N, C-alpha and C positions, 0 to 999 in steps of 0.2 A: 150673863152666866153667873153665879157666885163665884169666890176665887178657890174653892174646894173643890167645883166642878174644871175650875179653868186648872188647876192642879194634877187633877185627874185625866185629863184631856193631854196635859204636857205628858206623865208619865207612860199616855200608850203611844206616842210620838216617839219617845227617847226610846221605849221597847224597841218599834221598828231602825232607830237608829242605830241600834248598839248589834240588833240581828238577836231579840231576845224572844222569840215566839212564844217564851209561856209567861209574858208580857209581868214577870215578875217588878222589871229594874224599874229602879226610882230614884228622881234628883235626889241630891243633895240638897239640904237647909241652903247652901249659900247659891246653888248654882239655883235653885227655886226661886231664891230672894231677887238673882238679879233680871229672872221671865218674867217674873210678876210686874219687877219695875218697870220692864220693858212695855209689856201686852197688857196689861191691867192699869198703870199708869200713864203707860208713853213718857215716861222719863228719859235724862240723859245718865248714861252708866259708865262707869271707869271701873275696868276689872283686871288689877296685878294680882295674877294666881301664878302657882309654878307649873310646870309643862307636863302635864299627864293630868290636868283640876278637871278638863271638863270642859276648856272655855267654846270649844263648837259644837258643844250640845247646845248649851245657851243658846246661841244664836238662831240654830238649825229647830231646836224646837220654838222658839220663838216666832221666824217666821212662820211654820207651818200652822202657829196659833194665830197670826195676824192674818195670813192667809184666807184661811177662813172663815174670819170675820172682815174678810175683800179687801185690805188695804193691799195695796201695792207691791211687788217686787225688795226683795233685799237686797241693796246693793254692800259690796262686802269689796273694800281695798286692801289686795293683798299682796305683797312685796314681791315673791318668789314664784317661782312655776311649779314649781314640786309641790307646795304647799296649795297651789289651785290643784293639782291632778288630783291630790288624796280628798280637798275639798268638797269636789265633786263627786266623787266614789261613794265622799260619806252622805252627800246628800238623797242620792239614788236610792240609797238604803233606807233612807225616810222617807223616800215615796214621794222627794221634794224635786221638782226639774230645775238643775244647776246648769248657766252657760257662765262663758269665761271671755274675757276682751284681753288680748294681750299681744306682746313681738310677737311671737309662734304662729299666734291663728289670723295672717292680717285678712286671707282669704276667706275667714266663717265671719270677718265683720256686719256688712251688711243683710246676712239671715240671723246674726244672732240678735241684731237692732229690732229686723222685722217681728220677730218673735216675741221680741219683750213689748214691743208696741200690741204685737195681736192678744197679749195676756198669757201667754205661754212660755212664759219664764219665772220661775219661784226667788231666783237665785243668780244674781248677776254678780261674778267678781270681775275685776277690775286692777290691774297693775296700776300703782300710782303714777310712773309714766304717763298714763293716755290721760291724768288730770292735765296738765299740761301743754299736749298737743291739740295745735291750733281748732284744727277740727274737730276735736270728741269736744274739745272746751266750749267753744265756740257753737256748736249746734247737736251736740248730744248730750252735753253735763244736764242744761236749763233741761233739756224735758227729764232727766232721769230724778232732777233735783226732784221736780215737782208729782213724779207718779211714786218714788222709794216710801215705800212704806216700811223699811228701815236701813239706817247706816249703819255697815259694822266696819269699825279700823282694825284690822289685824296688825301684829306686830304693832302696836300703837307708838313705844319707842322712838321709832325712826322719828317720828313729829321733831322731836327733840335733838335740840343740837348741844343738847348736856350727854345724851344719850351714848352708847358705844356704836349706832349703826348711823347716823344721822344721816338722810336722805329729802333733800331738800323739797324736789317732787311729792312728800306725803303733806306740805303744807298748805299746799294749794284745797286741801279739802277745805280750808277758813272759808273759801270762795262755797262749797256744798253746802257747807254748815250753814251759813250766813241766807242761802240761797231756799234752803227745808221750810217748812211747815212749823212751827212749835211745836205742834202736837205730834213730832214725827219723832218715833224712839232712838235713840244714835245709842252705838255700844263701843265701846273704845277695849281692847283687850291685850296684856302682855305678860309675858312671865318673864320679864329682866328690865326692871326698873327700880332704881331706889329713891325715898322720899323726893331729891330735885329734880328726878325725871318725873315723878307722878306727877305731881305739883305744874309743872310746865306743861305737859301732857294735858293736864285738864285743864288750864289756862286757856292755850290754844284752840281747843274743841269748845271752847264755851262752858264749860264742867267747871270752873273752878269759880275762886273768889262768890257771890253771895248765891247761885246758884242754888237749886235745889237737886241738884246730882247726885246719882248715890254712886259713892266710893268701895270698892269690894277689896278689899286688899288681905290676903291671907299668910300661911306660913308660907315659906318656902323651903324648907327641912323636904328630903327623898329620901325615905325609910327606905327605899329601893338601893342605893347607890355606896360603895364603898371608895373613897379618893385615895388616894396615895402620890406619891413623886417618888420616883426614882432618880438617883443624881448618877449621873454617868458619865464617864470621865473626858468620852470626844462624838463627833456624828458616829464614829468606826463601833462603838460599843452601841451607840444607840441603836441603830441598822442590825447588829448582829443580835444586839437581843428579842429585837421583834423576831428576827427568822428564828430564833431559839423558844421564844416561850408566846408565841403568833397563837399556835393551837391551844394551849393552856389556856386560852383566856376563854369566857364561857360564850356561845352562842356566835352569833354574824354581829359589827357592829363598824364603826369609824374610826382609822385614824388621820387625826387631822392635823394639816402642815401648813406653814405660816407662809407660803407662797409657791407659785406653779412650777417652778422648776425643782423647787425639793419634792413632791406629789410625783412629778416624772417619776424620779431618781427610783423613791423608795419604791415607786411600782413595777418599774423592771427589776429592782433588786430581789422584791417579794418573790416576786412570777419568778426569778432563776432559782431561788429557793425552794420551788415547788408549790408556792401558797396562791391559793386562787384569787386576787386581789385586782381591781378594779379605779383606777383615778377618777376626781371629779371634779373640773373644774372651771373657774370661768372660762376657761381656753377651750372646753369643752361641747362638740356641735347639741346640737339640741336634741337632737334623734340620739348619740350616745349614751347624754344622759337619763334621759327616759328609760333605756335601756339598763343602764347601770342602776336608779333605782330599782329596776323592776329586780332586778336581780339579788339587789339584797335582801327587797321585801319576799323573795322566795328564798334566801339564803342556798343560793346556788353560788355567792361569793366569800369568804369568811371577811371582806372588808372593804368599805370603801377609804381609798386612802385621799383625803380630800382638802381642798383649801374653805375658805368661809362662806364658797360661794353654798354648801352643803348648811349652813350654819342657822339657816331658819327653815321653818316647815314643814321638815322629813317625816312624816309620822309613821311610825314601824314600832308597835309599844314591845312589841320583845326583842326588840337591841340590847344584846348581851353588853356589848363595853366601848367604850369612848376612849381612845388614847390619843394625847395631845405630842407630835415631836416637833417643841420647841412651844415655847408657851404664847398666848395670847398677851398683848398689853394691856388686857383690862380684866377682873375682877367676874364683871356683868356678863362682858363678850363669853367670858371661860361659862361663866355660870349656867349661859344661854344653850352652848354648845353640847356641855357635857348629861343636859337635859334631856339632850336627845334618848340617851341609855335608860334601863329603867321600867318604860313606863306600864308595860303590862307582865313585867315577872318581878317577884321577887327580890333577886339579887341582881346587881351589874357593876362593872368592874370600871372604875376610874382612871386612869391613867396619865399623868405628866414626867414626860423626859426633854424637860427644858434646856437649852443647849443654849453653846458661847456666841453663835450668831444670833438670838433672838434680838439684843438689845440695836443692832445695825438696823435689823427690819423696821423695829417700832419706828426707829427715827426717822429711814426712807417714807413709810406710812403719814409719818408726822407732816413730815414735808409737804404733803397735798390737802392743808387746810388750806382755811378761806385765805387768799393773798392779802402782802400786806396793801394800806391805801393806795399808794401810788398806781400800784398794775390795775386798781380796781378803777380809779381816777381817770388813768389813760384808758378804759376801754369802756366806760361812760361816754369821753369827750369824742371817742373816735363813732359810737354810735350818733352821737347830739351832731356830728359833725357830716354825716350822711343824708344823704339827699330820697335814700332808698332801706329795706332791710337788711341787714347782713347776716348771711348764713355762718357757721360757724369755720369753712372751710375761708371765706373769705374775712373773719376779722383774723385768722391767725397770723396773717405776715404783718399787721399792726398791733399786737400785745406781745408780750413775752408770757406767754404763759400756755402748757400744753391742754391740747382738746382737751378731755378727761373735765381737768382743774378747769378749764374756763366756762363749760358747759354748767357745772354744778355752779362756780359762782355764778354765774347767767341765773339760773334758776333761784335763787337764793335772793339778785336784785329782784326778779320777777314778782317774789311773794313782798318785797319789802315794795312793788309800787314804781321802781326807779327805770324800769326798761319792760318790755314785753313782748312774748312771743306770738310773731302774725305768720301767715304762712309766708314762706323764702328767708326768712331768718330773723333776728333780733331787730327792734328799735328803741330807740331812749324817748323816754315819756316827757322829760320834762322836769318831774316830780322832784323835790327836794327830796336828796336821800343822805344821811346821816353815819358813817363811818362807828362802827360799833366797836369803839378800840378797847374797851371795857371789859365790855360781853367774851370778844376773843379771846381776849387777855387771860382773862376768868377759864376758858374753856379749855388755853391749851395749859392750865395750870393744874384742872383736873385731869388733862389725859396725864400729866407726869405724877400725881398724886396715885392714879390709877396704875401705871407702871411699877410704881416703889411696892406698892399691895401685891400684885403680881409677886415682884422680887420676894415680900416679906409670906408669900403663900407657899411661893416654891423652897422654902426654909422655914417653916415654922414647924415648932416642937409640938403647940399645940393644936386641937380637935379644925380637922381644913373645914370641913362642912359648916361649922360655928363661924369660923372668918369670912367664907364666902356671905351666909348669911349676914353676917355684920356690915359688910360690903354693900348689900344690898337692904339697910339697913330696917331688917326682921327682927323687931324686938323684941319676940321668942327665942330670937337662938342660944342655942345650950349646944353642948359638947353630943356628938352624936353616934361617939360608942362603938362606929363603924370602922373610920379612916384609918392608915395606917401609924397616926398619933393615940388615937382612942385602942386602939386592939394591935395586935403582932403584924410587922408587914408580910404582909400575903405575897410577896414576888421576891424571888434570889436574884438579885441587880448581875449576877456571874453571869458569864457569856462561853460560847465555846470556845474552844481556840480554831476550829476550823470555820466559826460562822463570822469568829473576828479578822480570820486572814481574809476571807471571800468579801468580808464586806469594806475592809481596808480596798482591795483588789479595786472593788465595783466604783468605791467615791474615789481612789486615788488613778481613775483609769481618764487618761485628760482625752481634752476635742470637743468642740462644740463648732458646727457651723457656721460661719455667717452669712448669712443672706445681704446682696447687694442691695443697694438703691438701685430702682429700676423707672420709677417715674418722677419728676420733678414736684414738688408741694402745691398745689394750688391758687390761686393769689399771687404770683409774685410781681406782677406787672401795677399790682397796685405800691409796692416798694420798688419799683424800678430797676427788675431783672424782669432782662427778655429769656425767661426760658419757663417750657411750660411742656406738657404731656411725658410721653415719653424717653427716657434719656436715650440717645442713639448709640448702636451697636459699636461701633468705635471710638466711642469714652467711656463705654461701662465697665466699671470695676468685675472681675469675675467672684463668682461663690470664696470665701473665704475662711478662715480658720481663727479660733480662739481658744485658748489652754482650758480655763471654764466660766461660769456665768456669777458675776459676783453675789446673786441671789439662792446658790444652791449649797447645798451641806457640803459637798467634798472638797472641789476648787476653789469655793468660794471664797471656805471660810481659809483658806492658806493664802488666796489673793485681796482679799477685803482692805486687812492691813496692812499692805504695802501698797495701797492708790487713794486713800486716803490722801484728802489736803496736807493733814496733818506729819505722812509719813516723808523721812527723810530719805532724798536719793541717793542712790547709789547703787553698782552694779550687779546687774542681775542675780539672785540666788542663787549655788551649783544646781537644786532640787528645783526650782524652776525651769535654768534652762534646760537642765537632760528633758524634764517633760516636754516641754516646747520640741525637744529632736523626738520626742515620742509625736508627737500632733505630726510633726512633718511627715514623717516613716507612714504611718496609718494615712498619713492624704496621700502620700506619693502611692502607695500600693492600694489606695482603693480605688471606687467604679470610678472611671475616668481619669484614675491617677495618674501621672508620667511614670510612674516604676510600675502601670498596672499588665502592661503590656496588650491590651484592647485593641481595639483601628481606632476607635476612636480617642485613645488615652490623648491629653490636652499633652503641652511642650512642656519640657522642664526649663524649669525658670533658670535665667543665664545669667542674675545679679539680685542683688539686697538692695530698697532705698530706703530710707528710714525718714518717720514726722522727726521736724523740731519739735522743740520742747521746754517750755520755759520753766517750768515745775520739772521735769524727770528729766533729765537729758542723759547722762549716766544710765539709767533701767534701759533705754530705748536705744541709746549706741554700742552698748556692753550688748545688748541682748542680738540687735542686728548685725553687730560683727562675730558673735560665737555664732547664730544661722550661719553666716556668709565660711566659716571655717568650717562649719562640721557640713556642710553641703559643696566646698571646694570652690566658691564662684565667690566673685568678686562682692565688694560695696561701691555704689554706684555713684553714694551719694546722698542729699539729705533732702526731702522738699521742705523749703525755710518757709518760716510770716517774713513780709514784705514789710521793710525799714519804717517803724512807726504805728506798727500792729498792736492793735488792744487785747489781745489774746486772753489778756486776764476774766475781760468781759467779757466774754464771746457767750451767748445766752446758752443754757443745755435749757429751753424750754422746747417751745415748737420747733417742728423741723421747718419750716418757712422765717423762724427769727431766727433760727442758726446758721440758715441757709445763705441769711440777709447777711448778716456780721462776718460769711465767711467770704462771699462773696470778693473778689480782689486780693485776699489777704494773702491768699498761700502764691509762692515763685516759687522758681526752677532755674536752682546757680547755672550757667552755660557749662561748668564741666559733666553734669549732669544730663544734660543736652545731648551733650556730643558723647558720651559714653552709651547712652540709649540709642542714639544714632549708627554706633558702633554692634552696637548688642542684635542679638537675633533670635527672639523669643520672650515669653513674658518674664514679670520679675514680679520680687518677695515687697511686697508695701508694711514695710514692720512699724506697730506702735503700739504703745503699752494697753491703751483700752478704747473702748466704740461704744457709746451711748445711743447717739441719734443715728450712727452711720453716714451721718452726711460729710464730717471731716474725709474719713477715708471716700466715698462719693468725690468728691473735689481734687481731691490730689491724684485719684485715677485717674479723674477727667484731666487732668494739666499732663499726666504722665503720656496715655494715650496720646493726647493734641502734640506731645513731643516726639511720639514714634516707638513707645512702647507698643510691642504688639500683645501684651495684656500685659492685667495688674491684679494680682492674688494677695488680697488685704491678710495679714496676722496680728495679732494682737494677743494680748496677754489673758484679756477681760470682758466681755461683756456686761451692760448691763442689764437686769431683769431676766 
């Protein structure tokens, strides 16, 4: 087939893909060039093009043409379920049979494998996590590599730890690439990669250096997007602005928040104001996510209030706006998220509403980066000394890392060859491994530079689109003529008194339930602690209350400065004390509360016990005394730390490590034990904040064993 005939055939497939019965749809020249490289030349290609450019058209058209020539199925490595659902539907329009293997359809995996083996599947979409699943890696991946007609790596910036969304599972692609026959074409695509990330991805895919790979990098301008920033005084003004102006934004869209707590707060408030919105976060159940996506696609909601869980792969061409309630830490991440808007409409609004809490949230996520060498070496030593594979729960008591961070670290070590994932857990390979101090330091430095760039973006007086394009090394960057700096601002920052009052009321409403710990962490026997299974009912804390979450945009903004390690100690501020009293009143009158009048109401607290603290003793003691005075009950004393306890170094990592450090550390003075013996009812256990919940759990166990009929934790803040 000549190239001219091949292009004609490609345009026919494109017409089916886009639903053009007239058959007049034509590929753009750069799309055709990529398809030609894949189908006619069997080359490897890296395509860095803006959202909406048509990257999926390239791999679906190439798939159809390659399948007609007898090639095996296309394997697409795709990071998010939303993207997979969109891709399957798009493939069906082009007559391409697509199936997926991901965490949400485990019951279908065997059937999908059988269909692939029978040649009944044209496109198989695989989540990157599957690539390092032992069964998939050892039994399925080799077969796929042998049969694949085209390998597509979507959102390829995830391969690079220079990128904003590095995912170590993606680096397992090296194995698949190494096993691919050299004449199997490979396509990597992304919309968000600067020059450094592009070079790194190309190198890791084997498309860098002296290879003959085709690199297509286009302009990143988005003519439909009008960028703007609104600097508002506080979180209440930002919420009120949304309530007043959401319906002025075109069509339906996305409101991004930086945390799950903020997404839930914003959703609840906007619903109270009569707006049809739905939250979409990493904690949203899969079925609810799918329903939320469908509602937005069908314009049944004005907006999804989302975290970065919706950051990639959501395909709604007529999305009319993207608003960020809080600034992402990276201009590359920001460009990617705003790129969801305006793909199929002439005009879309993009607004950033930065907040004072943004930088604290940036610092928190930065703390989850690759661990220091000492912790990595400790993990390798533990694995090397074990005579069997160790699962994550078995490793946790032995290393000071939270499970999510531990798992990410192990995946990186796996790619580096230092560990290997097998059935039952992880093993050390014994291969030499070098901690790349220079690289990790440079990655951290790049993150700091990106944060500074976002500060500059928010206060920029020059073109905002040009600024973002330069951050992505777009050499064609030029003033857009559309943003609020190039043209006149399009939105009034004013808010109505009624909206501001209701927003302040919503954000100022105190009270968050604190769920008690009910199960001991697994693996404690390995560190000499004889606790396992369910915590006995007679040693269990009850459900508690907190004034707020440190991650929310209401009380979080008030509490965060008070509870930083650098904050001076002092008596509890009056406004905080009043809010705690309000929490207590709501708690008492709520379902099952001691003042609710319900038949199953819990007994009224009969006293207050405080937690000892080396950092904030005045804060906690004054809080406990104030609660006791208002509630007309005695302060029974303090849960103390045993003499010589090194409380400053109790780890705030995983549950097992924290419990290990707390074991034997807490003690009750005799006067507290005597007071509990005289008391007849539950006690309030008062502390400044809780992160893992284990200090409260261990203190409650101590108090219950000393005779307390119940323990009700009350803290100022919860982490998360």
